[in-house]
C-alpha positions as CSV (number, residue, x, y, z in Angstrom):
1,M,112.4,70.9,128.7
2,V,110.5,72.4,132.2
3,Y,112.5,74.1,134.7
4,G,110.0,75.7,137.3
5,P,107.1,77.4,135.8
6,Y,109.2,78.6,132.9
7,R,109.2,76.2,129.8
8,W,112.8,76.4,128.3
9,G,113.2,76.0,124.5
10,Q,115.8,74.7,122.4
11,H,116.9,78.4,121.4
12,D,117.2,79.5,125.0
13,I,119.4,76.5,126.0
14,M,122.0,77.7,123.1
15,A,121.7,81.4,124.4
16,L,122.7,80.0,128.0
17,K,125.3,77.8,126.5
18,D,126.9,81.0,124.9
19,V,127.0,82.9,128.0
20,W,128.7,79.8,130.0
21,G,131.1,79.6,127.0
22,R,132.1,82.9,127.7
23,L,132.3,82.9,131.1
24,T,134.4,79.6,131.0
25,G,136.4,80.3,128.1
26,R,134.9,77.0,126.8
27,R,132.6,77.6,123.6
28,E,130.9,75.1,122.0
29,E,129.8,75.1,118.5
30,P,126.6,76.3,118.1
31,L,123.7,74.2,117.7
32,A,121.5,74.3,114.4
33,P,117.8,75.5,115.1
34,P,115.6,72.6,115.3
35,D,113.3,71.7,112.6
36,P,110.1,72.8,112.9
37,P,106.8,70.3,113.2
38,P,105.3,68.9,110.8
39,G,102.8,71.6,109.5
40,A,104.1,74.3,111.1
41,L,103.8,77.5,109.3
42,P,107.3,78.9,108.2
43,D,109.3,81.7,110.9
44,A,107.5,84.5,110.2
45,R,110.3,86.9,111.7
46,P,111.9,88.8,108.8
47,A,115.4,87.9,108.0
48,A,117.9,90.3,109.4
49,A,118.1,93.8,107.2
50,E,121.2,94.4,105.1
51,P,123.1,97.3,106.6
52,A,121.9,100.2,105.4
53,V,123.7,101.8,102.7
54,E,123.9,106.0,103.4
55,P,123.7,107.9,100.3
56,P,126.1,110.1,99.4
57,A,126.5,113.4,100.7
58,P,125.0,116.6,98.8
59,A,127.6,118.3,96.6
60,V,127.9,121.5,98.7
61,G,128.3,124.4,96.2
62,F,131.7,126.6,95.7
63,F,129.4,129.7,97.2
64,S,128.6,127.8,100.6
65,R,132.1,126.6,101.0
66,L,133.0,130.4,100.6
67,R,130.7,131.4,102.7
68,S,131.8,128.8,105.4
69,G,135.3,129.8,105.1
70,L,134.5,133.3,105.5
71,S,132.4,132.7,108.8
72,R,134.7,134.0,111.1
73,S,135.3,137.2,109.2
74,T,131.3,137.3,108.9
75,A,130.9,136.8,112.7
76,R,132.9,139.8,113.5
77,L,131.4,142.6,111.3
78,T,128.0,141.5,112.1
79,Q,128.5,141.2,115.5
80,S,129.9,144.5,115.8
81,I,126.9,145.6,113.1
82,A,124.1,144.2,114.8
83,A,125.7,146.2,118.0
84,T,126.0,149.3,116.5
85,F,122.9,149.7,114.1
86,T,120.0,148.3,115.5
87,K,117.4,151.1,114.4
88,R,119.9,153.7,114.9
89,R,120.6,157.2,112.7
90,L,123.3,157.1,111.1
91,D,124.9,159.8,112.1
92,D,128.8,161.0,112.5
93,A,129.2,158.9,115.7
94,A,127.7,155.8,114.1
95,L,130.3,156.3,110.7
96,E,133.1,156.6,112.8
97,E,132.1,153.0,114.7
98,L,131.5,151.7,111.5
99,E,134.5,152.7,110.1
100,E,136.9,151.4,113.3
101,T,134.6,148.1,112.3
102,L,135.4,148.0,108.6
103,I,139.5,148.7,110.0
104,A,139.3,145.9,112.5
105,A,138.0,143.3,109.8
106,D,141.2,143.9,108.0
107,L,139.5,146.1,105.1
108,G,141.8,148.8,105.6
109,L,142.1,152.4,106.2
110,P,141.5,153.7,102.7
111,A,138.6,151.2,101.7
112,A,137.2,151.6,105.1
113,Q,137.2,155.8,104.4
114,R,135.8,154.7,100.6
115,I,133.0,152.7,102.1
116,V,132.1,155.3,104.9
117,A,132.3,158.1,102.4
118,G,129.4,156.8,100.5
119,F,127.4,155.9,103.2
120,R,127.6,158.9,103.9
121,K,126.4,160.4,100.8
122,T,123.4,158.5,100.5
123,R,122.6,157.5,103.7
124,F,123.7,160.0,106.1
125,G,120.7,160.8,108.7
126,R,118.6,157.9,108.0
127,E,117.4,155.2,110.5
128,V,119.1,152.5,109.6
129,T,118.9,148.4,110.7
130,D,121.8,146.2,110.6
131,E,120.6,144.1,107.9
132,E,120.2,147.4,105.7
133,V,123.8,148.3,106.6
134,R,125.0,145.0,105.3
135,T,123.4,144.6,102.3
136,A,124.4,148.5,101.7
137,L,128.2,147.4,102.5
138,A,128.3,144.4,100.4
139,E,127.3,146.6,97.3
140,E,129.8,149.0,98.4
141,I,132.5,145.9,98.7
142,A,131.5,144.5,95.6
143,A,131.8,147.6,93.9
144,I,135.4,148.1,95.1
145,L,136.5,144.2,93.8
146,A,134.4,144.4,90.8
147,P,137.1,145.8,89.1
148,V,139.6,143.4,89.9
149,A,138.1,140.1,89.7
150,R,139.7,139.0,86.2
151,P,140.6,135.2,85.6
152,L,143.6,134.3,84.2
153,I,142.9,133.0,80.9
154,P,146.3,131.7,79.2
155,D,147.1,132.8,75.6
156,T,148.0,129.2,74.3
157,A,149.2,131.0,71.2
158,L,152.5,131.9,72.9
159,A,153.5,128.3,73.2
160,P,153.7,128.1,76.1
161,H,152.1,130.6,78.2
162,V,154.5,131.2,81.1
163,V,153.4,131.5,84.6
164,L,156.1,132.3,87.3
165,V,154.4,131.4,90.8
166,V,156.1,133.6,93.7
167,G,155.0,134.0,97.4
168,V,156.1,133.1,100.7
169,N,156.9,129.9,101.9
170,G,153.7,128.1,103.3
171,T,151.1,130.4,101.2
172,G,150.2,127.5,99.3
173,K,152.1,127.9,96.3
174,T,153.1,124.5,95.2
175,T,149.2,123.5,95.9
176,T,147.9,126.5,93.8
177,I,149.9,125.5,91.0
178,A,148.9,121.7,91.1
179,K,145.4,123.1,91.3
180,L,145.4,125.7,88.4
181,A,147.4,122.7,86.5
182,Q,144.3,120.5,87.0
183,A,142.2,123.1,86.1
184,W,143.7,123.8,82.8
185,R,144.7,120.3,81.7
186,D,140.8,119.4,82.1
187,E,140.1,122.2,79.6
188,G,142.1,120.4,77.3
189,H,145.6,122.2,77.6
190,A,149.4,120.6,77.6
191,V,150.5,121.8,80.9
192,W,154.4,121.4,82.3
193,L,155.6,122.3,85.7
194,A,159.3,123.5,86.7
195,A,160.1,122.6,90.3
196,G,162.1,126.1,90.8
197,D,161.9,125.9,94.5
198,T,165.1,123.7,94.2
199,F,166.2,124.4,98.3
200,R,163.1,123.0,99.8
201,A,163.3,119.3,98.8
202,A,160.0,118.8,100.1
203,A,158.6,121.6,97.6
204,V,160.4,119.5,94.6
205,E,158.9,116.1,95.8
206,Q,154.8,117.9,96.4
207,L,155.3,119.2,93.0
208,Q,156.6,115.6,91.3
209,V,153.8,113.9,92.9
210,W,151.1,116.5,91.6
211,G,152.8,116.5,88.3
212,E,152.0,112.6,88.4
213,R,148.5,112.9,90.0
214,T,147.3,115.7,87.1
215,G,149.8,114.1,84.5
216,C,151.7,116.9,83.8
217,P,155.4,116.9,82.8
218,V,157.8,118.0,85.9
219,V,161.1,119.5,85.4
220,A,163.0,119.1,88.5
221,P,166.6,119.7,89.8
222,Q,169.3,117.0,89.4
223,K,170.4,117.9,92.9
224,H,169.6,119.9,96.2
225,G,170.0,123.7,95.9
226,A,170.5,123.8,92.0
227,D,170.7,126.8,90.6
228,A,166.9,127.9,90.0
229,A,167.5,130.2,87.0
230,G,169.2,127.5,85.0
231,L,166.4,125.3,86.0
232,A,163.6,127.8,85.2
233,H,165.7,128.3,81.6
234,D,165.7,124.2,81.0
235,A,162.0,123.9,81.6
236,L,161.3,126.9,79.0
237,A,163.1,125.2,76.3
238,Q,161.9,121.6,77.1
239,A,158.2,123.0,77.6
240,R,158.7,124.6,74.2
241,A,160.2,121.9,72.3
242,A,157.5,119.4,73.1
243,G,155.0,122.1,71.9
244,A,153.2,122.9,75.7
245,D,150.4,125.1,75.9
246,I,151.4,126.5,79.2
247,L,154.4,126.2,81.4
248,L,154.1,127.2,85.7
249,I,157.2,128.0,87.7
250,D,157.4,127.2,91.0
251,T,159.8,129.4,93.1
252,A,161.2,129.8,96.5
253,G,159.7,132.3,98.9
254,R,162.1,132.9,101.9
255,L,161.4,136.3,102.9
256,H,164.1,136.4,105.8
257,N,166.7,137.0,103.6
258,K,164.9,139.7,101.5
259,A,168.1,140.6,99.0
260,A,168.8,137.4,98.4
261,L,165.5,136.5,97.4
262,M,165.3,139.3,95.4
263,E,168.2,139.1,93.4
264,E,167.4,135.3,92.8
265,L,164.0,136.1,91.3
266,R,165.4,139.0,89.2
267,K,167.7,136.1,88.1
268,V,164.9,133.7,87.2
269,V,163.3,136.4,84.9
270,R,166.7,137.2,83.0
271,V,167.8,133.5,82.2
272,L,164.6,133.0,81.1
273,R,164.2,136.1,78.5
274,K,167.6,134.6,76.9
275,L,165.3,132.5,75.2
276,D,162.1,134.7,74.9
277,P,162.1,138.6,75.9
278,A,158.6,138.6,76.2
279,V,158.5,136.2,79.3
280,P,157.2,135.4,82.2
281,H,153.9,136.5,80.8
282,S,152.2,136.1,83.9
283,V,153.7,136.6,87.7
284,L,151.0,135.3,90.1
285,L,151.7,136.4,94.0
286,V,150.2,133.6,95.9
287,L,148.8,134.9,99.4
288,D,147.4,133.4,102.6
289,A,144.7,135.3,103.9
290,T,144.7,133.9,107.4
291,T,147.8,136.6,107.9
292,G,145.6,139.4,106.9
293,Q,147.2,143.1,106.7
294,N,150.8,141.2,106.3
295,A,149.3,140.1,103.0
296,V,149.4,143.8,102.4
297,A,153.0,144.1,102.7
298,Q,154.0,141.1,101.0
299,V,152.2,142.8,98.0
300,R,155.2,145.4,98.6
301,V,158.2,143.4,99.1
302,F,157.1,141.2,96.1
303,R,156.4,143.9,93.7
304,E,159.9,145.7,94.4
305,M,160.9,142.1,92.9
306,V,159.2,141.3,90.2
307,D,156.4,142.6,88.2
308,V,153.5,140.9,90.0
309,T,150.8,140.8,87.4
310,G,147.9,139.0,89.5
311,L,146.9,137.5,92.8
312,V,145.7,134.1,94.4
313,V,143.9,134.2,97.9
314,T,144.1,131.0,99.4
315,K,143.0,129.6,103.2
316,L,139.4,131.5,103.2
317,D,138.3,128.3,104.5
318,G,140.5,128.9,107.8
319,S,140.5,132.6,107.7
320,A,138.9,135.5,110.4
321,K,140.4,138.0,108.2
322,G,138.9,137.4,105.0
323,G,138.8,141.1,104.6
324,V,142.3,141.8,103.4
325,V,141.2,141.0,100.2
326,V,138.9,144.0,99.7
327,A,141.9,146.1,101.5
328,L,144.2,144.4,98.4
329,A,142.0,145.7,95.5
330,E,141.6,149.1,97.0
331,E,145.2,149.7,97.7
332,F,146.7,147.8,94.6
333,G,144.1,147.4,91.6
334,L,145.7,143.9,91.3
335,P,143.5,141.6,89.0
336,V,142.8,138.8,91.9
337,H,142.3,136.0,89.6
338,A,141.3,133.2,92.2
339,V,140.4,132.4,95.9
340,G,140.8,129.2,97.4
341,V,138.8,127.4,100.1
342,G,140.1,124.3,100.8
343,E,142.2,121.5,99.2
344,T,140.7,120.0,96.1
345,A,141.4,121.0,92.9
346,A,137.4,122.4,92.9
347,D,138.3,124.8,95.6
348,L,140.2,126.9,93.7
349,R,137.9,129.2,91.6
350,P,138.2,132.4,89.7
351,F,137.0,135.2,91.8
352,D,133.5,136.4,92.0
353,A,133.3,140.1,93.4
354,R,129.5,140.1,94.3
355,D,129.5,136.2,95.6
356,F,132.4,137.3,97.7
357,A,131.3,140.4,99.6
358,R,127.9,138.8,100.1
359,G,129.6,135.9,101.6
360,L,131.8,138.3,103.6
361,M,128.5,140.3,104.9
362,G,126.8,136.6,105.7
363,L,124.2,137.4,102.9
364,D,122.7,134.6,100.9
């Protein structure tokens, strides 16, 4: 078909009809493409390619996630260090600035003084670069952290090893319990959970959901506000009868009424010890890294209430205050069993002093 100087083919007419149908609202069924004339070559145009399937994203290592999580803490430290130590002699003034930088990064006064004292002994009077300072800082920080980097290894011969988990509401206690349960289940242990934060229905429901996901039985209160100590007692009796290896007990964390919380936690321990004078075998305090120096205050408070045996530090993926882990290690010397950098079970890992120190300083 010819209109003017342009020769219109069947495909052109089909396209024109489609446009006209869109404009008028009257669409015709598309015409089938015409058969090729006899002897014509097959259509050489390639068939439409199938949508490309994106390859799976490469797995990101825990150290990379840790570095990413500490990036805001790292930026604060490294920017200050770079501004102070660009080919500068390490004199009294420089050391004073370094101490202030470390305190501002939530490492705390005792840790900052210890690190600066080490610098004074080994590097005083030398000309240093910011990279040399960061490397040396990572070594000093790792030395502070190494004694407290101890994973929690449950003693299954206790049948069960009872772990009481405490902390302020919102620190990630319930999620941490779920992650520990998943990790120990993956190792082949029989794990039971007790929803001891009986006044928070959301906490009970959350633990029950995690119990279903991880395949761990959950002892939950029959009604809102049930006695937490009685629930813990029942959970231990049931876990023991079932031959469980580990029992993880969630607890309340309402610090706005410290006296009531203190009495509740002490009652939980007293009632548990009616069944076994040695329990709880471990008392884990879960801390939120984003709270900075407030985490130090929380350790002091909970140590008044119960015999805290170890720490888990969560939410390092959103923290500009990761240096507080150093302050905790220097002031209390409590084992830091694990750190969390995300929501999945794989994002809670045993604490590694060297990795943490180098991550904090932005070093590979």
